[in-house]
C-alpha positions, 0 to 999 in steps of 0.5 A: 711881642715884637713892633716893627714900627715904620712897616706898622705891623705887631709880631705876637708869639702865643706859647703851646701852653696859652693854646686855648687863650688864643682867640681871647689874645687875638680879640682883646689885640683888635680891641686895643691896638690901633686899625692901622697896624697890622697883627700877626699872632702865632702858635710857637709849635715845639722845634727841635731844638725844645725837644731836643733833651726829650728821649726816643724813647719817650717820643715814639708813643706820640706821633709826629703831629703830637710833637708838633702841637703838645705841650710836652713835660 
């Protein structure tokens, strides 16, 4: 979470493991954050740096969309 006081912006990033809670977090923020603050709520997708330790054999069974949007273990 990042707060930019001078710009009245609250940036919140939700991890993929909490993807199902996105709407609940959004509703909570709208209830508790003052109306003059802009809320930027985003989902943190997988990036190359997050998947670099996986082998191509593991990843080849998945689509690019799956690799970006799913929690990889």
